[in-house]
N, C-alpha and C positions, 0 to 999 in steps of 0.2 A: 567837745572832746570827752566830757564826762559821760555823755550818752553813749559814745563808742565804747568806753571802758565798761559801762553797765551792760551793754549788749554782749561784749566779749565774755564777761563773767557769766551771763545767762547762757550763752552757747556752751561754755565750759561745763556748767552744771547740767545742762540738758543732755549733753553728750554722755555724761556719766549715768544719768537716770535712764537713758534709752538703751544703753549697751546691754547685750545679752551675755557677754563673757564675764568671768570673775573680775572684780574690780578691787584694787587696793589704793586707799588714800594714803598720801604721805606728805611730809614737810621736808624742806631742804634749805640750805643756806651755804654761803661760801664767800670766797675772796674774788673780787673782780680786778683785773689788770688791764684797764682800757687805755686806748690811744686812738688816734685818728689816721685815716688815709686822706691826704689833702687832694682836692680836685683842682680845677682850673681857677684862675683869678690871682689876686695879689697875695700869694701864700709863701713868700720868701722868708720863712722862719722855721726853726726846728722844734719838734715836740717830743715829749716823753710821757711815760705812763703816769696816770693819776689814780692811785689805788682806791678801790671802793668795795662794795659788797652787793650780794643778791640774797633774797630770802622769799619764800613763798610756799605754795602747795603744789602737789603733783598727783597724777592719777596713773596707775598701771592697769591697762585693759588688755588682757591676753586675747590674741586673735587666733593664732595657731601655735603649735609648739615651736619655741625659739623666736617668735615674733610678737611684739606687743605694741599697742598704740599708747603713747605716754605724753599727753598734753600737760602743760604746766602754766601756772599763773604766778609771776614773779615781780617783786619790786627790785629795781636794779639801778645802781649809779654808774655813770660812765663819764667820759670827758677826756681832758688832756692837760698837760702843763707845758708852758713855753718860756724859754729864757729870752729876754729882750735886753737891749742895751740899758734899759731903765729899771729893770727888776724882773721878778718872776710873775707870770700870769697863769692862773689856774681856772679852768672852766670845769664845773661839775654839773652834769645833766642827770635828771631823775626821770626814770622811765617805768612804765608798766609793760613788762615783756610777756608775750604769750607764745612760747615755743610749741609747735605742733609736730611732735617727733615720733619716729619709729625706732624701737629698740630691737636690735638683731643680736641674738645670742651667738657667741663664737664657740663652736665645738662642744657645746654642752657644759662649758665651764662657767665661772662666775663673771666672765668678761662679756660685756655687751657693747656693740657699736650703736651710737645714737646719731640720728641725722634727720633733718627736716627744716621746713620754713619757720619763720618767726615774724610776728607782728609786734611792733613796739609803739607805745603811746607816750609822748613826751609830756610830763606834768610841770616841770619847772627847771630853770637854769640858774646856777649861781656862778658869778664871775668874781674873782679875787685877784687883786694886784698888790704885790708886796715888794718893798725895797728897804734899804737901810734907814729910811726916814719914817716908815709907817706902812699902813695897809688900808686899802679901800675895797669895799664889797658892793655887789649889785645882785639882787635876786629878781628874776623875771618869771612871773606866773604865766604859763603858756596859754591859759584860757583868755588872757587879756592882751596877748601879743601875737603879731603875725611875723615875728622876726625869723622863726624857724618852722619847718614842717612839724606838724603835731603828730603825725603817724608815719611810720616807716616799715617797709618790708625787707626782711633779711633772711639769712640762713644760718643754721647751726650744725656743727659736726663735732663729735667727740666720743668719749667712752664712759661707761659706768661699770664699776666692779662691785659685785654683790658680795660683801664680806660675810653676811649671813642673810637670811630671808627677810630681815628687818633693817639692816644697816648696809649702806652702800657709799662708796667713794666715787667721785666723778671729776672729769676734766673736759673742758670744751673750748672751742673757738667759735665766736659768733661775728658775722660781718653784715652790715647793712648793704642792701643792693641799691638803695636810693641815697642821694646826697641830702644833707640837712637843709640846704637852700640852693637856689639857682643863681645867685649873684654874690660871689665871694668877694671879700675884702679883708684887710687886716683886722677890722673890728668884728666882722661876722664872717669868718672864713668858710669857704665851701669845702665840705668834707664828708666822709663816710665813717661811722663808728666801727671800731673793731675791738673785741673784748676776748681776752683769754681768762678763763675762770677755773677754779678748783673748789671743791666743797664736799659736804657730807649730807646724806639723805637718810631719813628715817621713815619706815613704812609701818602702817597699823594693820 
């Protein structure tokens, strides 16, 4: 999986180096509000949002007026919380996300629609169980486990509002098109990640 991440970073950099249009490098960060969409299997439990964050680098590559290619490389936390008869279970998953987006300007204003596919690489999973008697934690390093899929394809849709030519605000919804595994159970439920996010971007 490390090789896949290195390859993805290489493609990200190569795309910037070979582009003929003006390029702007940026950084971004924000709040993630992730939950899951449960699939088939033994999934008779309710879930709620497990707040997290995202942070990384961005490129703005202008193609034509009003249209830009905007790939990103992000570190992102996802997951969910579940109430059980015995206490609260929290799963936090850590991903490298690579959204490959198009930014479409709306009517010459500061508002832009962003949409495109996303590839996500799972790096680790942290499970935590808490009740009135204490807490227990488990961390799974995905290079050493076949418990979940290590790479997932999804999609992103949202907006970016350019406050100035260097500062933007953005909001998004991201959904995995693939399930985290193919054999769901209460211990390793079959689901798709979904994430609402808001944040701030800075361009150089």
